[in-house]
Every structure is written in C-alpha cells, then in structure tokens.
N, C-alpha and C positions, 0 to 999 in steps of 0.2 A: 415477640411471637406468642400469638394468641393458643392460646386451649382452653379446651370446653372443657370440662366435666364429665358432662352426658358421653362426649365424640373420645374422651381419653375410656369411658369405661364401656364402652359397644367394642374399641378397638382393642382390650385385651379380650373382651367376650367371644371377639369373632374368631381367636386362637382358640380356644379349649371349651368352648361352650358343650361338645359332646361327651363331659364328663362329668353333667348334668342329665340325671335320666328323666327327669321331666321334660327338657326341653328335648328330650330327643323323643318323648316321645309324643310330641304335640308337630314334629315328621313324619308319622306315621300317616299310612292310609284309615282311619279307623272314621264310624261314620255312627259312633255315639251322641251327636246332636242334631240325627235328622229329627225331622225331615226339616232342618235349614230355615225355620221362618223368617231370619232376618237379612241370608244371603236373598232372597227370591222374595221383596220385598219391595213394592216400584220405589221411586229418589225423582224428583223433581233438581234439574238444572235449568234455570230460569222458566221460558214457557214449554223445556221436554220433561215429560215421563217416560223414565227407565223401565222395565215391569220388572228389573230385577237390580243389583246392586252388586254383579257381576261387571268386570272392562277386562274388556284386551288389550292389554300392552303393544306398544309400540314395538315392535318388530324389523329393524331395518330390510324393505322388501328391493333390496337391490338386485340387479339383471332380471325384475320381472313385469317386465312391460320392453314393446315396443322399442326399436331409436329414436324414437322421435319423442317419448319420456310419455305417450299412451300407456293405461295399463292393460296391459292382453288378457286375453282370457283365463291364464297362466293366476295371476294374483287378483282376478275377479272370485274367479270357483276357489282361490285360496282363502277368502276372508269368506265367502258363501257357504264352503263347510261349517266356518265358526261361528258365522250365525245359524246357521240350522242345528248347529250342537246345541244352543240356548242361552246365547252369554247377550246382557242386556244391551251392551257400551261395547263398538268395536275401536280401537286408533289404531291409523295408519301406521306405519313404520315412515320418518323425520322424511318430508319432499322438503328441499331447498325452493327457494323463489329469486332467487338473486345470483342465477348465472351467469347476466354479466358485470357479475361485479369481483365478485370470489372469483378467482382466480383457479379453485383446486376445485371446483366444481364438475367445469366441461374437460373435458380431451381431446385430443386431436381430433380437427373433423367433425367440431362439435359436438359429439356424443357424450353420454352420461348415463351411465349404472343405474344413476334416482330414476324412477317414476318423474312425471313432472304433471306441474298444473299451471306453470307460469309460459307456457311455450308457444301455445297458439290456441285458435279453438280449437285445432286439431285432435285435441287432448280431451273435447268435452265429452266428447265419445263415454270414453273409455270410463271415466267417471261417472258417469251417469248409469252406466252398463252396472258400476261396481256398487252405487250406492240403493240402487232399481233393486238387485238381486238382495244383497244382504237386508235391508228392511222386510221384501216378500214372506220373511222368517221373523220379522218382530223385532229384526235389531237397529238400534241405529248407528250410524258410522260416522266420528270425526276425522279430518284428513289432518295432519301433526304437520305444521307452515312449520319450516324453519330459515331464518334467515340468514344461512350458510354454516359453512362450519373453521372458515377462519385457521387460527393456529392448528386443530385438532387435524385440518386440511392436506391433502398429496400434496408433497412437495416437489412432484415432478413434475407440476407444472415451471416451473423452472428451467427444464429441457425443454419440457414440450410446447410451451408459449411465450420462455424466456420472461415470465413474470414471479414477482414474487409470493409469496401468502402473505394475507394482511389477519391484521388483529385488532385489537382497542385501541392495544401501546405497541411500541417493540417489545415484540416478546420470541421464546426461542418457537421454531416449531416443536413437533411433540413430536416426532419420527425421525427428525431429520437436528435435534436442537442447535446442532451448527449452522442451518440453516436460520435467518431472520423474517420473522411474521411482520412488514411494516404495518404503522398505525392506518387503520381509514383516516379520509380525508372525512369534515361532516358535511360534504357535500354527497358524499357515499352512504354516508348514516341514513340522512335525509331517504335519498333514493330506495334503501331499504325498508321502510315505513313506508312509504308508498305503494313497495313491490309487496307486503304483506298486505296489508286494506286491499290491494287487486286482486292476490289468492284469495283471499276470504272472501270476498263478492265473487269473485270466481266460481268458491265452492260453494257457494249456498246458491248461484244458477243452477248447479252441476245435482242438486237435491240432496248434499250430503247436510248431515243433523246441524252439526257444527265443527267448527274451528281448534285444535290442541296445539298451540302455542311454545315451543321444541325450546326452553326456557333453560335446560339443565344440562350435568358432563359435562360443560368447558366447552360448550359449543362458542359457534359467535356474541347468538342472545348473553350468552351468563359472559362470553367473554367482557361485555360493554358491563355488563348490570356486578361486576363483581370486582371490589379492589386488590383481590387478587394480578389479576388481567391488566383491567383498566386502572392507570396513574397520571392520565389525561390532567391535566393542569388547567387548560383552561379550554372554552367554547361552550356549549349548551352539553356533550355529550362527557363534560367533566365531571357531573352530576351521574352517578351510574346508575340509579330506578330513569335517568330518564328515556332508556331508550326502549325499555319494556311498557313505561306510563304508554310514550307517544306509537306504540306499534297497537296495543288496547285502544287507545283512545282511537284509530284511524281507520280500525278493525269494524271499532260501533258506526264509525262516522259513515262507513260503507255498507257496513248491513244491519242497521237499523238497533236499537233497542233489545231485541227479542231471541237475538242469532246468540244461541249458543259459544260460549269462549269458556274452554279450560285450559289453566298454564301446568306446564310443568316445572319445576325446578328441584334443585337440589339445598337442603338446609345450609350445608355448610360442603365445603372441596373435601375436607378434617386430613389435607393438605399434613400441617401440621401436628396433630392428633396420628397421624400414621408414620408421619418419619420424623419429627423432633429435630435436633441439630445437623441430621445428614441435609436438613435442605439446604442447609450455609454451603456445603461445595458442590452441589449440583446446580443445573441452567434453574431448579425451583427454590432458585435463593432468593428470584422479583418476588414469587406465590407466598409470602410470610403475611401478607395482612389480608386476608381475603374476611370476606363478610362472614359473620359470625348467625350464628340461630337466631339471635335477638332482633338483627335489624334482617334477615330473610326475611320471620313475621311483621316485622313491620314495614318492608318490601311489598310483601302477599297483600299486609292491610289495606298500602294505597291500590298496588294493581286492580284491586275488586273493586277500589271508588271507582276505578275506573273503567270498571266496565266488569270483570272478572267474575264466573260466574260458579266454577270449581278449581278445585285446584289437588294436583297432588307431588308427592313429598321423596324424596330419598335422597343417599350421601354419595360424594367421591367425584372423581371428575377421569380424566387418561392417564392423571400420572398414579392413583391406586386405581383400575380400571376393575375388579375386584369388587369393587363397591357399588356404581352403577350398574354393574353386572356378573349379580352375584355369583357365585361357580355351586362346584358340588358340595365345599367346604363349609361355605356359608350354612351357618343356619337358620332353619325355619324360622319368620316372621322375624325378620334381619333389620326390619327398621319401621317396626309396630311403632316403640319408644318413638321416635323422628315423628310420627304421622300422629301420634299422642300428643306430647312439643305442641305442634302447633294446631289441632286440634283444641285443648284447653288456652292455649292466647286466643281462638277465635272467639271461643264459650269468654274467657274471662272480658273480650273490648266489644262483644256483642257485635262480631263481626256478620253485617248482612249483603248482599248482593241490594245491584240496583233495580234488582226484581226485587224487594222485602221480604228476599227468601234468605236461609240460613245457606252459607256455602259449603260444602264436601269437602270433606279434606278427605283423599283416596289414597290410600294406604297398596304397597308396593313392597316386591324383596321375598321370596319364596312363600310363597299365600298359597302355594295349590295343595294344601291339604284340608281338607272342609273341614276336620271340626276345628281347627285354628282359624280358617278363615270367619266361621259366625262363630265363633266366641270373642277376635276383635274384634266386628262388628257390638257383641251382647255387652261389652267391656266396656263400649263408648271409646277404643282405639282409633276407630277412623269410621267413617260412613259409606265409605265404597271398597269394595277390595280387587285388585290388580291385576290378571296372569297376564302371563305372555308364553314362555314355555310350555305350563301344560297344558297349553290347547294346542301347541301345536304336535303335543304325544299323542294328546286323544283331544279331538274337537268337541266331544259332546261330552267333558266335564264335568260339564252343568245339568245336562238332562240326567247323565248319571246318579250326579252328587239330588239332582231334587228325585228322583225314582227311588232313594236306598241302595242304589248299587255304586258304593264308592269300593268293592272289591274287585272291579268289571273295570276298574279305571290302569289304561296302560301312564304309568307316571313315569314324568321327568325324569332323566339320573342326570343330571345336571353337568353334562360334559360339554356342552356349546358347541359340541365337535361340526355339528349338521346347519345349526341355524346362525351364529358366527362364523365358524374356520372354512366353511363352505364358501360364502362369500367372500372373503375375506382372499382367498387363495381363487378368485375369479371367477366360482358361480353362484349359486342363488340360493337363500334360507332351505335349509332343509330340516330333516329330525333322525336323531339318533334309532327310536325307538318309531317311531311311524312313518313307514316307503312312503307313505298317501303322500307325505308332506310337501305342498308346492309340486305333489303332479297328482290334483285333484282332477286336472281338467282331460285328464289320461288316461289315470289309473280309476276304476268304478272302486263306489264303496261295500259294493257287492258284486263277488267274481262270480262269472256265471260257469254253470253246472258241466264240467268236462262231458261230451259223451261219446267217450270212452274209456270206462273205467278202470285199471289197472292194478295191482299188486305193486306199490310202491312198498320199498324197504328206507328207512331213512339211518344212517347210520352215527349217534354224537347229540348227545340231546343239550348241547346249550342255546344259544339265542338265533344261531343260523340254522340248525337240526331242528327247534321245535319250530321256529317262525315256516320252515318250508311243508311238514311234518303236518301242522294245524290247518293250515290252506290247503295242503291240498288233499287231507282231511274234505273238509269243508267244499270242494272243490267235487267228491264225487267219488275221489282214489278210495282203497281200503288202504291203509297206511298201519305199517308196524313200527317204531320207532325204538333202537336198538341204544341205549346207555351199558355200559361196564360198568358205572359208581353207581351207588345205591342211590342217588337221586339228581335230576335236570339241575344243568344250570352251568354246568361245565366252568369254563376259567373265574365265572360270575359268583363260584363261591369262595373261593380265596381273592377274588379284588375285590366282596363287598366287606370285608372283616372290618378294617382302619372306619375310628368312629365318623368320620367326615364324608367315609362313603355311603352313610345312612340313604341316598336317593339312588343308589344302587342296592342294596337291601330290599328297598320296596319294590323295585323293579323287580329282584332276585323272586320275592313272594311271588310278585303279578305274575309271572314267568311259570313256576312249576301250577298255581293254579289254573292257569289259561288254558295250560295241556293237559290238566286232567280234567275239566271243566270241556274241554274240544274231545275226551276220550269218549266222555257220559255222552254226547250228543251224535259224535259223527263215528265209521268206524275209521279210528284209532285207538292201535292196539300199545302200548308202551311198557316194553319188557328195561325191566332196571334191573343192575346184576347181568348182563349180560354182553358177551363179546360179539362182537359179528366177527365170521369169518364164512369162506366161501361158502363153505356146507350147509351154514344158514340162511345165506343170500341165495341161493342156488334157482332159488321155485320163485323167485321173484321177477316182473314183468322189469321191474329199473331201480336201481339205487342212487340216492343222493349221499354221499359219503361229506358227514361233517365234522371230520373225527380232531380237529383242534390242531394245537400248533408242538412243538416241545421246546422246551425250557432249552437256552443256549449255555454247555457247561467252557466254561476257561479252562482249557489245561496245561497248566504253569508247572514248571518245576518248585517241588516242596508240595505238590496240592496231597500226596498221600499221608503226611505230614500235619495240615491245619484244619482247624475247626470249619468247613465251609458245610453251606447250606445252599438252596436256589431260594429264591423269594418267596414262591410259591410256598414251602415246606413249611415255613417258620410266620407264613400270615397263616398257615392250618395245622402247626402243632408248638405254635410260639416256646412251650413248655424247651424248645431244644437251645435254648437264648438262658435258658434261667442262670444260669451259672457265668453269663457273657455280658461285665458291665460294659465294656468297650466294643463298639461293633462297625465294622467298616463295611459301608454298600457297594459293591462293583459294580455303575450303572448311576450316571442322571437323570432317566427320561423320565416316561411320568411315576413308574410303578417304583423304580428306584427312589423314589422324592416323598414319591407315597408311602413305603416301606420306612423309612426314615423318619418322617415323620407319626409315622403309628408306635414306633420304636422308640423315639427320644420322645414323643408326651403320653402314652397309655401303658409304655412299659419300663421310664427310667430309664433308659440306655442313654451314652455319650456316644453319638454319633459323628461318622464321617461319611461322606457320599464323595466316591472316587469318579469321574468323568473325562471321556480323552477329548471331547470336543469343546469350543470355544465356552457354550455357553449348557445352561440345564436344563431339559423339555424342551427342548427349541420347538419342535412339532406343536406344542399340545396350545389352547387357545388364551391373548393373552390375558385373559381375565384368569381362566383355570391356575397359568405359569405364575401369576403373578402374585395371587391369594397364598398358595406353596413356599415360593422360595420366598415373601417377606416372614412365613410365620415360622417357618426353618431357622431363617435368620434369628427370630425374636426366643426361639425355642437353645439357640446354640450350638444347633447342627452345621459342624466346619462342613464348608462345599472346596474339594479340589476339582475348579478345572482342565482343562489342557496338560491332564496328568494321567500316566500309561501304567497298568497293573504290571510288573515285569517276574514275582515269581510268591509263591509262600512261604511262611515260618512259621515254627510251629508257636511263636507267642506273638505272631503282625505278619507284614508284609511289604515287600522291596516295590517304591514305586519308582519312579523318572516322571518326574513335575521339570515342567516351563513354567520357572524364575523369574521369565525377563519379568521388570515391568509396564508393559505391550499387553500385558495376558487381562483379556477383562475382568471387571470385579464381577466375579457369579452371584453375587448376591443383589445385582439393577433391577428394579421393578418399574422403574419408572422411566422407560425408554423401548418400547421395542422388540422383538426382533422381525425382520422385515423379513416378507415370502424369500424365498429360495431367486425367485425371476424376475427379483427389484432391488438391482446394484445399488450399494448406499456410498455414492462418489468420496464423500467427506470421512469413509472410514481408516484406519490407520491401520496398514499388517503387522497381524503379532509376530513380533520377533523369539527367537530361540535362545532359550538359554538354561540349560537343560541341565537337572543335578538328579541323581536316584538318590533318595532317601528310605530312610526304613520309618513306617507306620507301626509300633505297636499295638494291639489289638486282642482282643479275646475270640471272635469267630468275627467270620468275613459272609457277607451274602450276596451273593451272587442276582441281580438285576439288568441282564443285558440282554433283554430282547428273546425272543422265538426264532426256530425258525418252521416252515414248512411241514409238517405232517405227513409227507408221504407215499411210505414205505408201501400203506393199507393197501393205496390206489394201486400203486407197481402192482404191488400182489395181486387184489379184486381182475384187475386190466389181464393176468397172464392165466388167472384160474379162472375165469370167468367168460371165455372167450363170445363176444358174440352181445355180452350185455350193456347193456346203456348208460353209463356211472355218471354221473355229475358229480365234479369237486369244486365244495363249497367252502366257505368261511376259512376259520384262519389255516383248516388244511391244506386247502389252495395259496390262500396268501395273507402272513397274520397281521390282522386288523386292527380298527375300535369296532365299539357295538354296532356303529354305524355303517359299516362293510358288510358284517356279521347279519344281521337285522338283511340291509338292501338285498344283500344275495340270495338270501331265503326265500323272502320275498318273489323274486324274479323269476327262482327255480320252481317255486310250489304253482305260483300263478299260473305257468305254462308248461307243465305236466301233459 
C-alpha cells in the first residue's frame, strides 16, 4: 500500500486546520492585496490570450439543455452571466461523447440529463450561441469533453437496458458495489478515442475557444489512466498512459496545432492516505496500487509532449468525494500544495508546450477568497486560479474584486445543496445564496420598480426575511424589518460558530452588511430588539412573516433530573458544558454531527451521537456528509445508528439499540446514500436485535431538528383580519439556507 508524505500531511490538516488562525484568515473576504495585479494580468494558452487568470471551474450542467442535448437558453444565460461578471475563461461541466458505448450515460428512450455535443448537427446551434454570447463579454469558453462515467455511472442501466456498466478492468460500481463494471474491449476504447477527436472538431467548428479533457475524479479517462482501476495485462491499453495520450493525439490530428487543449487530472486518488488498512475489508481493496504523484507528473509531461497546453490538478475520487468537491469544512486553498508540486516539477524539467510556451498550472479548491487567490499567484504556487461555486454565488466576483468591492461579494457557503444536491435529486444546478443562479433566463438582474408602493412589514431577520426586505425596498416599497434580537442573522448566528463553518461566518457578515447598506440607499428601516405584534403591524399594507422555527424538545422520563441543552444553546453558550467531559448528542443530522465535531475538536469533549435511522446526515450532499463522517471517526466520536433514546438519568441516558449484525456501519463514506426514489435491489434488510443499554454521560445535547413556528402567524391571522400575510422561511417549513433565500426572493420580487 503506497502512501505519500505530502498527501498524509494534507489528510491530517484537512481535519483540524481551523485551529490555525493564519489559515482561518486566508478564508476571509479581505482586500488587502487590491488591486490584484496578478489575478488581472493576461496569460497565454497556445495562441489564445486570456484577459485575466481567473477560470470558471466545471460544474455539472445537468438538465440545462433540451431533450436532444442542445444547450438551451437556461444554460446559455447562465454562462453569459458569468462572462459578463468578468471571468477570463469559462469551462463547461462535463460533456460525455460516448453515449453509444457507455451504458450509464443514456436512459430509456435515448434520453440523457447531460448536454451533448456528439448527437448530431442539431445541437450545434446551442453551442454556437453559448460561445458567441460569452465571447461578447470578453470571456473565452472551453468545453469539457468526457469519455464517459464507467464505474461511477448510474447502475440503473442494468434495469433499464439490461446492460452492465463498464470500466478499464473488472471494477465494482460506485453506487452499488455488488454490481460489476465489466472491462471495456480495445475496440470500444479506440471508438472512444475517435469520439473525443470528433467532439473536439465539432467544438472548434461551433466557435468554442478550446477543449478541456475531463481526466480526473475517477471518471472513465481516469479509470483507464490509473493503476488503481486499470489492471489490464494485455493489449494497447494495458499501458495506463496510452488512452489519455491517444485522445490528445487524436484531437491534435483533428483540430491542428493551434487549438488549445487543457487537461484536468487528480494528482492522486489519495485513497491509501484517506483510508489506510480499512481498504482491505471493502471493495476498495482492488484500488490500493494507485498512481503516485510522481507518476502523475511524468504522465502530464507526456501529455504536454502530445499536445496539452494547460493543466489543472486536484485530489481524490468518488470514494473520498469531499476531496474533488471540497465542502464547507475543507480549508481555504486546500489543493495549493498539490498545484505547487506540479508547477515545481514543470519548472525543474523545463516543461513547455508544443507551441514553445510555459504550461500554465491551474490551481483549484476553495480559492474564492481574493487575497488568497492573489497570494497564490504572487508566491508562484500556480499560474491561474479556478473558482466555481463562488461564481454561482456571485457572478460579479471578478468585477467586484477588480473594483475593490470585495465586501459586496455574496460569498459561497460551501453547502453544495444547490449546485450538487439539486441535480442529484433530479433538478438542475442552483445556488443557496443566489436565487437567480440558473434562472437568469427568466429572472432579471434588475427587478422593475413597483407602480404601487406599499408599506411592508417584514418580521424576522434571518436570510429569508433580509432577502425579502432588501428586494422589496429595492423595488420601491417602504419596508420595515422587525428583529427581536440585537443583530440580524437568525439561526445563522449559532450555526456559524464551529470553525468548519467559516464560509457561513462570511455569509453572515455579508448578510448584515447587505441589509445595512440597503437601509442607507432605500426606504428600509431596521428595527432590532423589537418584537412584532398585531399592534405594531396593524398600520402596514402587507406583512411578510419570516419568524423562523422552534427547536424540537424530546420530553422523555427523567428530563427534569438531567443536564440537557439544545444544540443552539450550547453553540451560543459553550460555558454551559464546561464541567461536562462526556457529552451525548441526540440527532445525527447535519446539525448534530457538526455540533459533535465542534465539541470533540474545539472543546476536547468525549462525544457520542445517537441517531434512530440507519444512516447519519442522510439528506446532506455526499461530499459534505463524507467529510464530516470521516473526520468524526478520526476524532474518536462514537456514532450509534439504529438507536432510540428511551429516558434520561442524572448521570446518563437509557437507549434501545439495534445490535443485529445487519445494522450498517455508520462510518461508511466510500459508498453513497442513494436518493429515496432510487431503490437498491442489492440492499439487504436490516433485522432487529433490540437491547436496552445505559450510556453514562455528563450532558445531553438535543439536535433533533425543528418545527415550523406558526403560532405568530395564526395569531396575526386572527387579530389582523383582511391583512395579507406571506408566511415564508423556516416559520413556514424548516429548511436550509437554499429554501430560505429562495422564498425571500420569490416574495420580495412579487410584492
């Protein structure tokens, strides 16, 4: 089992980086390095000159096309908005070009949720429109071409088409490891090479500025180019470098020497460093002999010789998905050391492209903090900076940075609920903090002024209330925002306390600044420390109620004798647990797990988390869930699933635990939770062996969720007859920031 020193160091750092104030400061939205001369200097890729060194990262454009795969107005307007915002280079999400080979890409009826460039000339108009719209704003566009998904594709092809997924060798499917992915034939692989060349030629004909080869994260190109997955003994593609080299050479033969080619790769799967000996007892036992970083650098050198002009590097694959999709808990600039190692190799070996130019190394991984991005370029860690989700949160990120308006940037919160979970659950990419993301074709950047100004009362200063109040004021209404506490933010105040929630801390600061600034520009009055009543609201024309939710209490026997606190209570006042060394958290959702990690890592508590369901954080994004569960295990936090709280005791709690051997391992992060509407025919039923156990502890923290607080709504309905009351946010249905901001925008824009 190969482990590398740098990767081992990074693995440990990813779990406790937040203890370092200097690293924490790198994740702040500061502008000490303005005017950011490096970020906004030009750079050349082959014969193409980019106006700045900012790249929009590839984010899946799932369901952003017509049924033929042609990019539709949603996809075109989405990219045009980012081009208008000032980014120099846009890369699309992955575009597979092997639908006739990879069985996982196309569903019943020859339908696919991916945009296509391979189908026929019928898709070309969409790509031409997309390229021209972005280029009109001075941005260049590279299309990210993929040879397919292979073992990380949807295994439903077995039910829908009676065909197996395929891979480089006999590999387990990621979603259902019991399903085998059969080896591709050499003939199929050669057809994939031809398909990549044809797609590149089509991209050039459509006016796209370059192609971006999707060779990372364990997708099909990576499966053939990594010894973890490619264990072929015979034939041309037993050479794990051959497939990637053949693709580049085919593209060069079809598109000529001057057409830019960029290559995306993970420097390492980092599976050995992530899981160690755990791999031996899982389906990952086949993957222990993966490509090293040194081998990756040599491979990249050969790819450059074949015709690659620029590269970007990261870490990880689907089995440790929080690496290629770093969530809120990962540190700022998490892969800069990886980019620097690649750049140092290129410098040492004087690697230049076939055009005779230095090969830009693009850094990726939580670089949406302007000072950090500029410093990475200044210090020579990379040549270009790639940001993705920050451009979904605020398409104007580049323009605002250039103008020295960093404080006005709406920061990404790292939740991945809109940009990833939405399309996992059947939708298209969105953004929790930007309600216009992927709705640009229907929601204008500047909302029209109302022709019927009203006096609007907004009750509640969380994200739903602030969003509704600011938008209503911008549209010309006279708005008063009532908040019973002394600061705006609602539940964000306590939710942002743990160090791993630093992105949420940035958003909270922005939200307050956003409201204060709007109050100075529009007819918006902020009334803090003010409780809204029927008497205070009676003279308004309309009321928007965004009063939040209430925490669920668990009223079981012994409650009056135990040391019990709500999660929000201990986050706000950790001193309440100063005398407790053993803490039990009841509730294994996102809040419960975040509080548990905070208590273990930042307050040195011995923590146990109790969850009734089979899985922890079941509804969270796979990347966010995997990161937290993995590092909870590393921190020694005990996770008890299939376990019910029965009663409280003065010195502990009584639990009813299912101890049957069929109970799933709660720490598993190497296979995902499937969406609820996707059955797993291979899943074994969980049987019961219920045992009542006593668990000693000094304190109990309740993180059992919340219920809509609709008492005020019902009261106002009775006491203000005839008043139109919009009930939004957690007070209507407890949810995430995504739902809160979405509801605030919807109401504020239509008043």
